C-alpha positions in Angstrom: 0.0 0.0 0.0 2.8 2.4 1.0 4.7 1.4 -2.1 1.8 2.2 -4.4 1.1 5.6 -2.7 4.7 6.6 -3.0 4.9 5.5 -6.6 1.8 7.4 -7.7 2.8 10.5 -5.7 6.2 10.5 -7.4 4.5 10.1 -10.8 2.1 13.0 -10.1 5.0 15.3 -9.0 7.0 14.2 -12.1 4.0 14.9 -14.4 3.2 18.3 -12.9 6.9 19.2 -13.0 7.2 18.3 -16.7 4.1 20.3 -17.6 5.5 23.3 -15.7 8.8 23.0 -17.5 7.0 22.8 -20.9 5.0 25.9 -20.0 8.2 27.7 -19.2 9.5 26.8 -22.6 6.6 28.6 -24.3 6.7 31.6 -22.0 10.4 32.4 -21.8 11.5 35.5 -23.8 15.1 34.8 -24.7 16.2 37.5 -27.2 14.0 40.3 -28.2 13.3 39.3 -31.8 10.0 37.4 -30.9 8.6 40.2 -28.9 5.7 39.7 -26.5 4.1 36.7 -28.3 1.2 35.0 -26.6 1.3 31.4 -25.3 -1.2 30.2 -27.9 0.8 31.7 -30.7 4.0 30.1 -29.5 2.3 26.7 -29.1 0.6 26.9 -32.6 4.0 27.8 -34.1 5.6 24.8 -32.5 2.8 22.4 -33.6 3.1 23.8 -37.1 6.8 23.2 -37.1 6.4 19.6 -35.9 3.8 18.9 -38.6 6.0 20.3 -41.3 8.8 18.0 -40.1 6.5 14.9 -40.0 5.2 15.5 -43.5 8.4 16.3 -45.3 11.8 14.9 -46.1 13.0 16.1 -42.7 11.3 13.1 -41.1 14.1 10.8 -42.5 16.7 13.2 -41.1 15.0 13.1 -37.7 15.1 9.3 -37.6 18.7 9.3 -38.7 19.7 11.8 -36.0 17.7 9.9 -33.3 19.4 6.7 -34.2 23.0 8.0 -34.6 23.1 10.9 -32.1 20.5 9.9 -29.5 20.8 6.1 -29.4 24.4 5.7 -30.4 25.7 9.0 -29.1 27.8 9.8 -32.2 28.8 13.3 -31.1 30.1 12.0 -27.8 32.0 9.2 -29.5 33.9 11.7 -31.7 34.7 13.9 -28.7 36.0 11.2 -26.3 35.9 7.3 -26.5 36.1 7.0 -22.7 33.2 9.4 -22.1 31.2 7.6 -24.8 31.8 4.2 -23.1 30.9 5.6 -19.7 27.8 7.4 -20.9 26.6 4.4 -22.9 27.2 2.1 -19.9 25.5 4.4 -17.5 22.5 5.2 -19.7 21.7 1.8 -21.1 22.6 0.0 -17.9 20.1 2.1 -16.0 17.4 1.9 -18.7 17.8 -1.9 -18.8 17.6 -2.1 -15.0 14.4 0.0 -15.1 12.8 -2.1 -17.8 13.9 -5.6 -16.7 13.9 -5.2 -13.0 11.9 -2.2 -11.7 9.1 -2.8 -14.3 9.5 -6.6 -14.4 5.8 -7.1 -13.7 4.8 -5.2 -16.8 7.6 -6.1 -19.2 9.9 -9.0 -18.2 7.1 -11.3 -17.1 5.2 -10.6 -20.3 8.2 -11.5 -22.4 9.3 -14.5 -20.4 6.6 -16.8 -19.0 9.1 -18.6 -16.7 10.6 -15.4 -15.3 11.7 -15.1 -11.7 14.0 -12.5 -10.3 16.2 -15.2 -8.7 16.7 -17.3 -11.9 19.4 -17.0 -14.5 20.1 -15.2 -16.8 18.2 -12.5 -14.9 20.5 -12.9 -11.8 23.5 -12.3 -14.0 22.0 -9.6 -16.2 20.8 -7.5 -13.2 24.3 -7.5 -11.8 25.8 -6.7 -15.2 23.6 -3.7 -15.8 24.3 -2.5 -12.2 28.0 -2.7 -12.8 27.6 -0.8 -16.1 26.0 2.0 -14.2 28.7 2.0 -11.5 31.4 2.1 -14.3 29.8 5.2 -15.8 29.5 6.9 -12.4 33.2 6.1 -11.6 34.4 7.6 -14.8 32.4 10.8 -14.3 33.6 11.1 -10.7 37.2 10.6 -11.8 36.8 13.3 -14.5 35.3 15.8 -12.1 38.1 15.2 -9.5 41.0 14.9 -11.9 40.4 17.5 -14.6 41.0 21.1 -13.5 38.2 22.6 -15.5 35.8 19.9 -14.4 36.7 20.6 -10.7 36.0 24.3 -11.3 32.6 23.8 -13.0 31.2 21.0 -10.7 28.1 22.3 -9.0 25.5 20.9 -6.6 23.3 19.5 -9.4 26.2 17.4 -10.6 27.0 16.0 -7.2 23.3 15.4 -6.6 22.9 13.4 -9.8 26.0 11.2 -9.1 25.0 10.6 -5.4 21.4 9.7 -6.3 22.5 7.2 -9.0 25.2 5.7 -6.8 22.7 5.3 -3.9 20.1 3.6 -6.1 22.6 1.1 -7.5 24.6 0.4 -4.3 21.5 0.1 -2.1 20.0 -2.3 -4.6 23.2 -4.5 -4.5 23.3 -4.3 -0.7 19.6 -5.2 -0.4 20.1 -8.2 -2.7 23.2 -9.4 -0.8 21.4 -9.0 2.5 18.5 -11.2 1.2 21.1 -13.8 0.2 22.5 -14.2 3.7 19.2 -13.8 5.5 18.1 -16.9 7.4 14.7 -15.2 8.1 14.1 -14.7 4.4 15.0 -18.3 3.8 12.6 -19.6 6.4 9.8 -17.4 4.9 10.4 -18.8 1.5 10.5 -22.4 2.7 7.3 -21.9 4.7 5.4 -20.2 1.9 6.5 -22.1 -1.3 7.9 -25.5 -0.4 6.1 -28.7 0.5 8.7 -30.0 3.0 7.3 -31.7 6.1 10.2 -34.0 7.0 12.7 -32.6 9.5 15.6 -34.4 7.8 14.7 -32.9 4.4 14.5 -29.5 6.0 17.9 -29.9 7.6 19.4 -31.2 4.4 18.0 -28.3 2.4 19.3 -25.8 5.0 22.8 -27.3 4.8 22.7 -27.1 1.0 21.6 -23.5 1.0 24.2 -22.6 3.6 27.0 -24.0 1.4 25.9 -23.1 -2.1 23.6 -20.1 -1.5 25.5 -18.4 1.3 22.7 -18.2 3.8 23.9 -17.5 7.3 22.0 -19.5 10.0 22.1 -18.9 13.8 23.1 -22.5 14.3 25.4 -23.6 11.3 24.0 -26.9 10.0 26.0 -30.1 9.5 27.5 -30.4 6.0 28.7 -33.9 5.3 28.5 -35.2 1.8 25.4 -37.3 2.3 23.4 -34.4 3.8 24.5 -32.0 1.0 23.5 -34.6 -1.6 20.1 -35.0 0.0 19.8 -31.2 0.2 20.5 -30.9 -3.5 17.7 -33.4 -4.2 15.2 -31.5 -2.0 16.2 -28.3 -3.7 15.6 -29.8 -7.1 12.1 -30.9 -6.0 11.1 -27.6 -4.3 13.2 -24.6 -5.2 15.0 -25.1 -8.5 12.2 -23.7 -10.6 12.5 -20.3 -8.9 16.1 -20.2 -7.6 19.4 -20.5 -9.5 22.7 -20.6 -7.6 23.5 -16.9 -6.8 27.2 -17.1 -7.8 26.1 -15.9 -11.3 25.1 -12.7 -9.6 28.8 -12.0 -9.3 28.8 -8.7 -7.5 25.8 -9.3 -5.2 27.1 -12.8 -4.2 30.6 -11.5 -3.7 29.2 -8.8 -1.4 27.1 -11.4 0.4 30.3 -13.4 1.2 31.9 -10.2 2.5 29.1 -9.4 4.9 28.5 -13.0 6.0 30.3 -12.4 9.3 27.4 -9.9 10.2 24.8 -11.9 8.2 22.6 -12.5 11.2 22.3 -8.8 11.8 21.8 -7.5 8.3 19.5 -10.4 7.5 16.9 -9.5 10.1 13.5 -8.6 8.7 13.7 -5.1 10.1 17.0 -4.4 8.4 15.7 -5.8 5.1 12.6 -3.7 5.3 14.7 -0.6 6.0 16.9 -1.3 3.0 13.9 -2.0 0.8 12.2 1.3 1.8 15.5 3.2 1.4 16.2 1.7 -2.1 12.7 2.5 -3.5 12.5 5.8 -1.6 15.7 7.0 -3.4 14.2 5.7 -6.7 10.9 7.6 -6.1 12.8 10.7 -5.0 14.8 10.7 -8.2 11.6 10.2 -10.3 9.7 13.0 -8.5 12.6 15.5 -8.8 13.6 14.6 -12.3 12.0 17.7 -14.0 13.8 19.9 -11.5 17.2 18.3 -11.7 20.0 17.5 -14.1 18.2 14.2 -14.9 15.6 16.1 -17.0 18.2 16.1 -19.9 17.1 12.5 -20.4 14.1 14.0 -22.1 15.4 17.4 -23.3 18.7 16.3 -24.8 17.2 14.0 -27.4 14.6 16.6 -28.2 17.4 19.2 -28.6 19.4 17.0 -30.9 16.5 16.3 -33.2 15.3 19.9 -33.3 18.7 21.4 -34.2 19.2 18.6 -36.8 16.2 19.5 -38.8 15.5 23.2 -37.9 16.6 25.9 -40.3 17.4 28.8 -38.0 17.4 31.3 -40.8 13.8 30.4 -41.9 12.4 29.4 -38.5 9.8 31.8 -37.0 11.1 34.1 -34.2 8.5 32.4 -31.9 10.0 29.0 -32.5 13.5 30.2 -32.1 12.6 31.6 -28.7 11.0 28.3 -27.7 14.1 26.3 -28.8 16.4 28.6 -26.8 14.3 27.9 -23.7 14.5 24.1 -24.3 18.3 24.5 -24.7 18.6 25.8 -21.2 17.1 22.6 -19.8 19.0 20.4 -22.3 22.4 21.3 -21.0 23.9 18.4 -19.1 26.6 20.5 -17.5 29.2 18.1 -18.9 31.6 21.1 -19.3 32.7 19.9 -22.7 32.3 23.5 -24.0 34.5 24.8 -21.2 37.1 22.2 -21.8 37.4 23.3 -25.5 36.8 27.0 -25.0 39.4 29.1 -26.8 39.5 31.7 -24.0 39.5 29.2 -21.1 43.1 30.0 -20.2 42.1 33.6 -19.4 40.2 32.2 -16.4 43.6 31.5 -14.7 44.3 35.3 -14.8 40.9 36.8 -14.2 39.4 34.2 -11.8 35.8 34.7 -13.1 34.0 31.4 -13.7 31.5 33.2 -16.0 34.2 33.3 -18.7 33.7 29.5 -19.1 30.7 28.7 -21.4 29.0 26.1 -19.1 29.0 28.6 -16.2 28.0 31.5 -18.5 25.0 29.5 -19.7 24.0 28.7 -16.1 24.2 32.4 -15.2 22.2 33.3 -18.4 19.5 30.8 -17.3 19.4 32.4 -13.9 19.3 35.9 -15.4 16.3 34.9 -17.5 14.4 33.6 -14.5 15.1 36.5 -12.2 16.8 39.6 -13.5 16.0 41.7 -10.4 18.3 39.5 -8.2 21.2 39.3 -10.7 22.6 42.7 -9.9 25.7 41.7 -8.1 26.5 39.0 -10.6 26.0 41.1 -13.7 29.6 42.4 -13.9 30.9 38.9 -14.0 28.4 37.8 -16.7 29.2 40.9 -18.7 32.9 40.2 -18.5 32.4 36.6 -19.6 30.3 37.8 -22.5 32.8 40.4 -23.6 35.8 38.1 -23.6 34.0 35.4 -25.7 35.5 35.4 -29.2 32.3 33.9 -30.9 34.5 31.2 -32.4 31.7 28.6 -32.5 34.0 26.0 -30.9 31.6 25.5 -28.0 28.7 24.9 -30.3 30.6 22.4 -32.4 31.6 20.2 -29.5 28.4 20.3 -27.5 27.2 16.7 -27.2 23.6 17.6 -27.1 23.7 20.0 -30.1 22.9 23.3 -28.3 23.3 26.3 -30.6 25.4 28.2 -28.0 26.6 30.8 -30.4 23.0 32.0 -30.8 22.5 32.1 -27.0 25.6 34.3 -26.6 24.2 36.8 -29.0 21.0 36.8 -27.1 22.9 37.2 -23.8 24.6 40.3 -25.3 21.2 41.8 -26.2 19.9 41.2 -22.7 23.0 42.8 -21.1 22.6 45.9 -23.2 19.0 46.2 -22.2 20.1 45.9 -18.6 22.5 48.8 -19.1 25.8 46.8 -19.0 28.4 48.6 -21.1 30.8 45.7 -21.2 34.3 45.8 -19.6 35.9 46.5 -23.0 33.8 49.6 -23.6 34.4 50.8 -20.0 38.2 50.4 -20.3 38.2 52.1 -23.7 36.1 55.0 -22.4 38.5 55.5 -19.5 41.5 55.3 -21.7 40.4 57.6 -24.5 39.2 60.2 -21.9 42.8 60.8 -21.0 43.8 61.5 -24.6 45.6 64.9 -24.9 43.9 66.3 -27.9 45.3 69.8 -27.7 48.8 68.6 -26.7 49.0 70.8 -23.6 50.3 68.0 -21.3 54.1 68.2 -20.6 56.2 65.4 -22.0 58.5 63.6 -19.6 62.2 63.2 -20.5 62.6 60.4 -23.0 64.8 58.0 -21.0 63.0 58.3 -17.7 59.6 58.0 -19.4 60.6 54.9 -21.3 61.9 53.2 -18.1 58.7 54.2 -16.1 56.5 53.1 -19.0 58.0 49.6 -19.1 57.7 49.2 -15.4 54.1 50.2 -15.4 53.0 48.5 -18.6 55.2 45.4 -18.5 55.4 44.9 -22.2 57.0 41.6 -23.4 60.1 41.3 -25.4 58.1 41.4 -28.6 56.3 44.4 -27.3 59.5 46.3 -27.0 60.1 46.0 -30.8 58.6 49.5 -31.2 62.2 50.7 -30.6 63.0 49.5 -34.2 60.4 51.7 -35.8 61.8 54.6 -37.9 58.2 55.9 -38.8 58.3 54.9 -42.5 54.4 54.8 -42.3 54.2 51.4 -44.0 52.0 50.1 -41.2 49.6 53.0 -41.4 49.4 52.8 -45.2 48.6 49.1 -45.1 46.0 49.4 -42.3 42.4 48.9 -43.4 41.1 50.9 -40.5 43.2 53.9 -41.5 42.1 53.6 -45.1 38.5 53.5 -44.1 38.5 57.2 -43.0 38.9 60.3 -45.1 40.6 62.0 -42.1 42.0 59.1 -40.1 44.0 61.3 -37.7 40.8 63.0 -36.5 38.9 59.8 -36.0 41.7 57.6 -34.7 43.8 60.1 -32.7 47.1 58.4 -33.6 48.0 56.2 -36.6 49.9 52.9 -36.1 53.3 54.5 -36.9 52.6 57.4 -34.5 51.7 54.9 -31.7 55.0 53.2 -32.2 56.8 56.5 -32.2 54.9 57.7 -29.1 55.9 54.5 -27.2 59.6 55.6 -27.7 58.8 58.7 -25.7 56.8 56.8 -23.1 53.6 58.7 -23.8 51.4 56.1 -22.1 48.2 58.2 -22.0 48.5 59.0 -25.7 48.9 55.4 -26.9 46.1 54.1 -24.7 43.8 57.1 -25.4 44.0 56.7 -29.2 41.0 55.1 -30.8 43.4 53.3 -33.2 44.4 51.0 -30.3 40.8 50.0 -29.7 39.7 49.8 -33.3 42.5 47.5 -34.5 41.0 44.6 -36.4 43.9 42.2 -35.7 44.4 41.5 -39.4 48.2 41.7 -39.0 48.6 43.6 -42.3 50.8 46.2 -40.5 53.0 43.6 -38.8 53.5 41.5 -41.9 54.5 44.6 -44.0 56.8 46.2 -41.5 60.4 46.3 -42.9 61.9 46.5 -39.4 60.0 43.5 -38.0 58.0 45.6 -35.5 55.3 43.5 -33.9 52.7 46.2 -34.4 49.5 44.2 -34.0 50.9 42.3 -31.1 51.9 45.5 -29.4 48.3 46.9 -29.8 46.9 43.7 -28.3 49.3 44.1 -25.4 48.4 47.7 -24.9 44.7 46.7 -24.6 45.4 43.8 -22.3 47.5 46.0 -20.0 44.9 48.7 -20.0 42.3 46.2 -19.0 44.5 44.7 -16.3 45.2 48.2 -14.9 41.4 48.8 -14.8 40.9 45.5 -13.0 43.5 46.3 -10.4 41.6 49.5 -9.6 38.5 47.5 -9.1 39.6 45.0 -6.5 36.1 44.3 -5.4 35.3 42.8 -8.8 38.3 40.5 -8.7 37.7 39.3 -5.2 34.0 38.7 -5.8 34.8 36.9 -9.0 36.9 34.5 -7.1 34.0 33.7 -4.8 31.4 33.2 -7.5 
């Protein structure tokens, strides 16, 4: 009775949670292109898109994607063979346990008329599937402990998922092992299912089960060869149709042997009942909280893979694009693959802001969508992570569930602009250009002292010091596409590339950082490739921007300190 109530309650919570999540998908406004579209319009657009897929050539593509990317995990296989093996073992091991064991009354018994949970091959298969799940868990725990990026990005949702899965499998193994050694369980089965009335037969069967089945009795029975042979005959007459030798359940039986010294304690009915309630309680808890946990990607990730495989983003309606973005937020498994391959991940070591990493930036974006009012303290970190992103598409290409992350980063930028975040780059540029001496009224420090002080303050590298080789031939300025773009470049850019190199010789720090040319450089390397003196012009401009940003960061110690805590 309690089992049924708990099961139905878990299913109700799961159903309501799933409906709630779906409603969120059709109500979330991610990106302003869709505008305030009604729920009915969003739903009708989604239904129209599904129908168009079902009655077009895209249906074949959907089936192909479902088979290769969902069932066989082709994307994950390309990214990492070990992760693929772990994910396949965990996923299919758990699914097969669910179908064959948890739902055996509805599935296994229908398929196999002679089915019993204590018969082979079911004994062996149940252990095999459990070991597959444990293998997957072990690999993921190792990755999160061993890999630096994984350690940084591991959150409570990841720990919760691994703990719940481990508790489900381990409690199941321990429950099965405790049943194997339980003399009380043995007496109940003999009393209920056997037809034994003779005391000698009962003693012989007890001896046989103590030896071959590992049951621990309060008074160990005699085990000479005649008694064991008699016990085997009694077993064949009364038990063999429902009980195979448990040694095929290699992990459970091995664990039963290990706990046999305390078998009388763990085999008590009260202990078995506790283990039973604990095991199924954890299962029901995982089911009930599935829509609100990382486990929800079991449903959303396949959906995301199929949608992105057939959806034409250029032709899709704004309403459908907004809905797919909301699904993407729930499809993320927080595997940190995007962060591991992020081209700007090394910057985290200097800036200590987790929002630079794509997986953490996506989590922050999701929180920002849910509650913008409470994100005030975190906005500078999100803004910084968005500004540093190079939009290189690498994170999108490696995402195992096919999330179009590049599109989400553009939408994040739009939301940050609406919230009044200027971006750290814009802030640093504004502060630097505000110091530019347009009328040349500031005194110029002596050349040698200025150069020495400049190098101490700015810390340019050896390649940065190549400005000393410049003899202002103007080759760099003449080959610069930014300079050519303006009719009067001196007025728009402040200083041209050759003038910046010349200013560095005099240690005019404010002039170089205040010139728009430093901040408008495209990084095309035309100037550097054409310089006859080998001056690293583009690299110097990059260094100037980096040093200006670092100087701005050092003035804002609160941001750095808080970023380390986030």
